[in-house]
C-alpha positions as CSV (number, residue, x, y, z in Angstrom):
1,A,0.2,0.1,-0.1
2,A,2.9,2.1,1.1
3,G,4.4,1.8,-2.6
4,S,1.2,2.4,-4.4
5,C,1.0,5.7,-2.5
6,R,4.3,6.4,-3.5
7,R,3.5,6.0,-7.1
8,R,1.0,7.9,-7.1
9,R,2.9,10.8,-5.6
10,L,5.4,10.4,-8.8
11,A,2.7,10.1,-11.3
12,P,2.6,13.1,-13.4
13,L,-1.2,13.3,-12.9
14,N,-0.6,16.3,-10.4
15,E,-3.7,18.2,-8.9
16,D,-4.3,20.8,-11.8
17,N,-3.9,18.3,-14.8
18,G,-6.4,16.3,-12.4
19,R,-8.6,19.1,-12.3
20,F,-8.2,19.9,-16.0
21,L,-9.2,16.4,-17.3
22,L,-11.9,16.3,-14.5
23,L,-13.3,19.5,-16.0
24,A,-12.7,18.1,-19.6
25,A,-14.9,15.0,-19.0
26,L,-17.4,17.0,-17.5
27,I,-17.8,19.7,-20.2
28,A,-18.0,16.4,-22.8
29,A,-20.8,15.3,-20.7
30,Y,-22.6,18.3,-20.5
31,L,-22.3,18.4,-24.2
32,S,-23.7,15.5,-24.6
33,A,-26.4,15.9,-22.3
34,G,-27.5,19.2,-23.8
35,A,-27.5,17.6,-27.5
36,T,-29.6,14.9,-26.2
37,V,-32.1,17.4,-24.9
38,F,-32.3,19.8,-27.9
39,S,-32.3,17.0,-30.3
40,A,-35.4,15.7,-28.0
41,L,-37.3,19.2,-28.0
42,E,-36.6,20.7,-31.4
43,S,-36.3,17.6,-33.7
44,P,-40.2,16.9,-34.0
45,S,-40.5,20.6,-34.6
46,E,-37.7,20.5,-37.5
47,A,-39.8,17.4,-39.0
48,A,-43.1,18.7,-39.0
49,A,-42.0,22.1,-40.4
50,Q,-40.0,20.3,-43.3
51,L,-43.4,18.4,-43.8
52,R,-45.5,21.6,-43.9
53,W,-42.8,23.3,-46.2
54,N,-42.8,20.1,-49.1
55,R,-46.9,20.4,-49.0
56,T,-46.7,23.7,-49.3
57,L,-44.2,23.7,-52.5
58,H,-46.0,20.8,-54.4
59,N,-49.4,23.2,-53.9
60,F,-47.6,25.8,-55.2
61,S,-46.1,24.2,-58.2
62,R,-49.6,22.6,-59.0
63,I,-51.7,25.7,-58.8
64,F,-49.5,28.0,-60.4
65,N,-48.0,25.4,-63.0
66,I,-44.5,26.1,-62.2
67,S,-42.0,23.0,-62.2
68,L,-40.2,22.1,-58.8
69,P,-37.0,22.6,-60.5
70,E,-37.5,26.2,-61.7
71,L,-39.1,27.3,-58.1
72,R,-36.2,25.6,-56.3
73,A,-33.9,27.7,-58.3
74,F,-35.8,30.7,-57.7
75,L,-35.9,30.1,-54.0
76,R,-32.0,29.5,-53.8
77,S,-31.8,32.8,-55.5
78,Y,-33.7,34.5,-52.8
79,E,-31.8,32.4,-50.2
80,A,-28.3,34.3,-51.4
81,A,-30.2,37.2,-51.5
82,M,-31.0,37.0,-47.9
83,A,-27.4,36.0,-47.2
84,A,-26.6,39.6,-48.8
85,G,-28.4,41.2,-46.5
86,I,-31.6,41.6,-48.9
87,R,-35.0,41.8,-47.7
88,V,-38.7,42.2,-49.0
89,D,-39.4,44.6,-46.4
90,A,-37.6,47.8,-46.3
91,L,-34.3,47.7,-44.2
92,R,-31.5,50.0,-43.1
93,P,-28.4,50.0,-45.2
94,R,-25.9,47.6,-43.8
95,W,-22.8,49.4,-44.7
96,D,-23.2,52.8,-44.2
97,F,-21.2,54.0,-41.2
98,T,-23.6,53.0,-38.3
99,G,-24.1,50.0,-39.7
100,A,-20.5,49.4,-40.3
101,F,-19.7,50.4,-36.4
102,Y,-22.3,48.0,-35.5
103,F,-20.7,45.3,-36.9
104,V,-17.2,45.8,-35.9
105,G,-19.0,46.3,-32.4
106,T,-20.5,42.7,-32.6
107,V,-17.1,41.2,-34.2
108,V,-14.7,42.5,-31.4
109,S,-16.8,41.4,-28.7
110,T,-17.0,38.2,-30.4
111,I,-21.0,38.4,-30.4
112,G,-21.0,37.6,-34.1
113,F,-24.8,37.8,-35.2
114,G,-24.0,36.9,-38.7
115,M,-26.7,39.4,-40.2
116,T,-24.0,41.5,-41.9
117,T,-20.4,39.6,-43.2
118,P,-18.1,41.0,-45.9
119,A,-18.3,40.2,-49.2
120,T,-15.3,41.1,-50.9
121,V,-11.8,39.7,-50.7
122,A,-10.6,42.7,-48.9
123,G,-13.1,42.6,-46.7
124,K,-12.4,39.3,-45.5
125,V,-8.7,39.8,-45.0
126,F,-9.1,43.1,-43.3
127,L,-11.7,41.3,-40.9
128,M,-9.2,38.6,-39.8
129,I,-6.3,41.1,-39.1
130,Y,-8.9,43.6,-37.7
131,G,-10.4,40.9,-35.4
132,L,-7.2,39.6,-34.0
133,F,-6.7,43.0,-32.2
134,G,-9.9,43.9,-31.7
135,C,-11.0,40.5,-29.7
136,A,-7.7,40.6,-27.9
137,G,-8.2,44.6,-26.8
138,T,-12.0,43.8,-26.0
139,I,-10.9,41.0,-23.7
140,L,-8.5,43.0,-22.2
141,F,-11.3,45.6,-21.5
142,F,-13.7,42.9,-19.8
143,N,-10.8,41.9,-17.6
144,L,-10.4,45.5,-16.7
145,F,-14.1,46.0,-16.1
146,L,-14.1,42.8,-13.9
147,E,-11.5,44.3,-11.8
148,R,-12.8,47.3,-11.0
149,I,-16.6,45.9,-10.7
150,I,-15.3,43.8,-7.9
151,S,-13.5,46.3,-6.0
152,L,-16.7,48.3,-5.9
153,L,-18.7,45.8,-4.7
154,A,-15.8,45.0,-2.0
155,F,-15.7,48.4,-1.0
156,I,-19.4,48.5,-0.7
157,M,-19.6,45.1,1.2
158,K,-17.2,46.2,3.3
159,A,-18.8,49.3,4.3
160,C,-21.5,47.2,5.3
161,Y,-19.8,44.5,7.2
162,E,-18.2,47.1,9.3
163,R,-21.7,48.9,9.8
164,Q,-22.5,45.4,10.9
165,L,-19.7,44.9,13.3
166,R,-20.3,48.5,14.9
167,R,-24.0,47.5,15.3
168,S,-22.7,44.1,17.0
169,G,-20.1,45.8,19.0
170,L,-17.0,44.0,17.8
171,L,-15.9,47.7,16.1
172,P,-15.2,50.7,18.1
173,P,-18.2,53.2,17.3
174,N,-15.3,56.0,16.6
175,F,-13.3,53.6,14.0
176,R,-13.0,55.3,10.9
177,R,-10.5,54.6,8.0
178,E,-7.9,57.5,8.4
179,S,-6.5,57.1,5.1
180,A,-7.8,59.0,2.1
181,V,-7.0,55.7,-0.1
182,S,-10.2,53.3,0.9
183,G,-8.8,50.0,-0.4
184,V,-10.2,46.9,0.0
185,G,-7.9,46.2,3.2
186,S,-9.0,48.4,5.8
187,L,-9.9,45.3,7.7
188,V,-7.5,42.7,8.4
189,G,-8.1,38.9,6.8
190,W,-11.6,40.0,5.2
191,K,-12.6,39.4,1.7
192,P,-15.9,39.5,0.0
193,S,-17.6,36.2,-0.5
194,V,-17.4,34.8,-4.1
195,Y,-21.4,33.9,-3.3
196,H,-22.5,37.1,-2.5
197,V,-20.7,38.9,-5.4
198,M,-22.3,35.9,-7.6
199,L,-25.8,36.8,-6.2
200,I,-25.7,40.7,-6.5
201,L,-24.2,40.0,-10.2
202,G,-26.8,37.9,-10.9
203,I,-29.6,39.9,-9.4
204,F,-27.9,43.2,-11.7
205,A,-27.9,41.1,-14.8
206,L,-31.3,40.0,-14.4
207,T,-32.3,43.6,-13.7
208,L,-30.5,44.8,-16.9
209,S,-32.1,41.9,-18.8
210,C,-35.6,42.9,-18.2
211,C,-35.2,46.5,-18.7
212,A,-33.2,45.8,-22.0
213,S,-36.3,43.8,-22.9
214,A,-38.9,46.3,-22.2
215,M,-37.2,48.7,-24.6
216,Y,-37.1,45.9,-27.0
217,T,-40.7,44.5,-26.8
218,A,-41.8,48.5,-27.4
219,V,-39.5,49.5,-30.4
220,E,-39.0,46.2,-32.1
221,G,-42.2,45.1,-31.7
222,W,-41.2,41.4,-30.4
223,N,-43.0,39.8,-27.5
224,Y,-41.3,39.9,-24.0
225,F,-39.9,36.3,-23.8
226,D,-38.2,36.7,-27.3
227,S,-36.8,40.1,-25.9
228,F,-35.2,38.6,-23.0
229,Y,-34.1,35.5,-25.0
230,Y,-32.1,38.1,-27.4
231,C,-30.8,39.7,-24.2
232,F,-29.4,36.5,-23.0
233,V,-28.0,35.6,-26.5
234,T,-26.6,38.9,-27.3
235,F,-25.2,39.7,-23.7
236,S,-23.7,36.3,-23.2
237,T,-21.8,36.6,-26.7
238,I,-23.6,33.7,-28.3
239,G,-25.1,35.8,-30.9
240,F,-27.1,33.4,-33.2
241,G,-28.6,36.2,-35.2
242,D,-32.2,34.8,-35.2
243,L,-33.1,38.3,-33.7
244,V,-31.1,41.2,-34.3
245,S,-31.8,44.9,-33.0
246,S,-31.9,47.9,-34.8
247,Q,-32.3,46.8,-38.4
248,S,-35.8,48.2,-39.1
249,A,-35.4,51.4,-41.8
250,A,-36.6,53.7,-39.0
251,Y,-37.6,53.8,-35.8
252,R,-39.1,56.7,-33.9
253,H,-36.4,58.7,-31.5
254,E,-34.0,56.6,-33.9
255,G,-31.0,58.3,-32.5
256,L,-32.1,58.1,-28.6
257,Y,-33.1,54.0,-29.4
258,R,-29.4,53.5,-31.0
259,F,-27.6,54.9,-28.4
260,G,-29.9,52.6,-25.9
261,N,-29.4,49.8,-27.5
262,F,-25.2,50.4,-27.8
263,M,-25.3,51.0,-23.9
264,F,-27.3,48.5,-23.2
265,I,-25.3,45.6,-25.4
266,L,-21.9,46.9,-23.7
267,M,-23.3,47.1,-20.0
268,G,-24.7,43.5,-20.6
269,V,-21.7,42.0,-22.2
270,C,-19.5,43.4,-19.1
271,C,-21.9,42.1,-16.7
272,I,-22.4,38.8,-18.0
273,Y,-18.9,38.3,-18.3
274,S,-17.9,38.9,-14.9
275,L,-20.9,36.9,-13.7
276,F,-19.4,34.1,-15.7
277,N,-15.7,34.2,-14.3
278,V,-17.5,34.3,-10.7
279,I,-19.3,31.1,-11.7
280,S,-16.2,29.8,-12.9
281,I,-14.9,29.8,-9.4
282,V,-17.7,28.3,-7.8
283,I,-17.3,25.2,-10.5
284,K,-13.6,25.2,-9.7
285,Q,-14.5,24.8,-5.9
286,I,-16.6,22.0,-7.0
287,L,-14.0,20.3,-8.9
288,N,-11.5,20.5,-5.6
289,W,-14.2,19.3,-3.7
290,V,-14.5,16.2,-6.2
291,L,-10.7,15.7,-6.2
292,K,-10.6,15.8,-2.7
293,K,-12.7,12.8,-2.4
294,F,-10.7,11.1,-4.8
295,E,-7.6,11.6,-2.5
296,C,-5.3,8.5,-1.6
297,R,-6.8,6.6,1.1
298,C,-5.2,3.2,0.3
299,C,-2.7,3.6,3.4
300,P,-4.2,4.9,6.7
301,K,-0.5,4.4,8.3
302,C,0.9,6.8,6.1
303,H,-2.3,9.2,6.9
304,K,-1.7,8.6,10.6
305,S,1.9,8.9,10.8
306,S,1.8,12.1,8.8
307,S,-0.6,13.8,11.0
308,R,1.1,12.5,13.9
309,L,4.6,14.3,12.6
310,S,2.3,17.4,11.8
311,R,1.4,17.7,15.6
312,R,4.8,17.0,16.8
313,N,6.4,19.7,14.7
314,A,5.4,22.7,16.2
315,I,7.0,25.0,14.1
316,T,5.8,25.0,10.1
317,P,5.6,27.9,7.7
318,G,1.7,27.2,7.6
319,A,1.6,27.2,11.1
320,R,3.6,30.4,11.5
321,L,1.9,32.5,8.9
322,R,-1.4,31.6,10.6
323,R,-0.1,32.7,14.3
324,H,0.8,35.7,12.9
325,N,-2.7,36.0,11.6
326,I,-1.2,38.7,9.0
327,A,-3.5,39.1,5.6
328,V,-0.8,39.5,2.8
329,D,-2.6,41.9,0.2
330,A,-4.4,40.7,-3.0
331,D,-1.9,40.4,-5.4
332,G,0.2,38.5,-3.1
333,Q,-2.1,35.9,-2.4
334,Y,-1.0,32.3,-2.4
335,D,-2.4,30.0,-5.0
336,S,-5.0,28.1,-2.7
337,D,-4.4,25.0,-5.1
338,T,-0.5,24.5,-4.8
339,E,1.4,26.7,-2.2
340,G,-0.9,26.4,0.9
341,R,-1.2,22.9,0.4
342,R,2.5,21.9,0.0
343,L,3.3,24.1,3.3
344,S,0.5,22.9,5.9
345,G,1.0,19.5,7.9
346,E,4.8,18.8,6.5
347,M,8.0,19.0,8.5
348,I,9.9,21.7,8.1
349,S,12.6,21.4,5.4
350,M,15.5,24.1,4.5
351,R,13.9,25.3,1.6
352,E,10.4,25.9,3.2
353,L,12.0,27.4,5.7
354,T,13.9,30.1,4.1
355,A,10.8,30.6,2.1
356,S,9.0,31.5,5.1
357,S,11.9,33.5,6.2
358,K,11.5,35.4,3.1
359,V,7.8,35.8,3.5
360,S,8.1,37.2,6.8
361,L,10.8,39.9,6.2
362,A,8.6,40.8,3.2
363,I,5.9,41.3,5.9
364,L,7.8,43.0,8.3
365,Q,8.9,45.2,5.1
366,K,5.5,46.0,4.3
367,Q,4.2,46.7,7.7
368,L,7.1,49.2,8.1
369,S,6.3,50.8,4.8
370,E,2.5,51.2,5.8
371,T,3.2,52.6,9.4
372,A,5.8,54.9,7.8
373,N,3.1,56.6,5.1
374,G,-0.1,55.8,7.1
375,Y,-1.8,53.7,4.5
376,P,-1.4,50.4,3.0
377,R,0.7,50.0,-0.1
378,N,0.5,47.4,-2.5
379,V,3.7,45.3,-2.0
380,S,3.3,42.0,-3.7
381,I,5.2,39.1,-1.9
382,N,5.2,35.7,-3.7
383,T,7.6,33.2,-2.9
384,R,7.7,31.6,-6.3
385,Q,9.5,32.3,-9.3
386,N,6.7,31.3,-11.7
387,G,5.3,34.7,-12.8
388,F,2.0,32.5,-13.8
389,S,1.7,30.3,-10.6
390,A,-1.2,32.7,-9.2
391,G,-3.0,32.4,-12.2
392,V,-3.5,34.5,-15.5
393,G,-6.6,36.7,-16.4
394,A,-10.1,37.0,-14.8
395,L,-9.3,33.6,-12.9
396,A,-6.3,35.5,-11.2
397,I,-8.2,38.7,-10.5
398,M,-11.2,36.5,-9.1
399,N,-8.6,34.3,-7.0
400,N,-7.2,37.5,-5.4
401,R,-9.9,39.5,-4.8
402,L,-12.3,36.8,-3.3
403,A,-12.3,34.9,-0.1
404,E,-13.5,31.6,-1.0
405,T,-10.5,31.3,-3.4
406,S,-7.5,32.0,-0.4
407,D,-5.8,29.2,0.9
408,S,-7.5,29.7,4.2
409,R,-10.7,27.8,3.3
């Protein structure tokens, strides 16, 4: 049993790879389940519609004495005209400046309705170059928006938390932030809950979608459910293109409506993007919980001996940091899946002792800097050399700013 435990520790499938493979398997199962449900729901309707269309086609050919090949050729020409943006009813021009601006907005945001596409070779080549930098810049904008909306929510939630502490008597009534910089770290060790942030973002996204749906119902003439469906498809950047706003030839108060449409789409995409990233953190926590259930328990003696050694060893880097009860700034948080777990419950080694000494020295320097300047400064404390170890992009932002992703959880 001990040999099998050693083989499992030496296996290349570490926790990160295990989480990745587990998520890939769950996504494959999720896709299969979704395909099964949609096939069961939509396939009968598709077959019935195809049967009705064939009946209508044969009746039209018989009544007007038109051969089926000629009729089908005419319908193919009509389909080509629809793909080029030509409709029976009068529509607004697709490639004037406002139409082209609407198009590039759907490109860089990856919505991609598909109702307008470049027809020339030069336009297609320019689209590939334009989309490369435009999509990258827009993703950066979404990440910066995520960082700021989380900071704003953290500030508001911290103010509510301090008010709750004052009411319960755990905080002095005369407590004030002496610093003009009211950052997230005014209360030591406190971070906003990822579940509270998810709830707030969900409520805001739902409210925004309801307001936008009311506008589309009144202006576009859609029913409210179709308008709400359009909001979700657009804000989530799925962009099927079966419903597209601002396509009629004329509207009442057209300039005001186009501005409102642009603002709703911009705020909706940013909000849903932030909500998706918070949900991804919750999914990651579920994966971590599942992986813990699959941990090696084939050798109870090893677990008992390691627990005895951890109790006997009074000085460990993790315990030293916990005894000091010092909260490191968001930019210096350990990754919850690797570093904190390696430093807890192990006999101390020279490498870990050196790392913990560096952490203690960095914390001391940070405290001296804060005392001298009178406000918390952003000091990045990281014991690892790998710059990508704390995560990249939106996931790193959420790990640094939300409580449930810290190594204390």
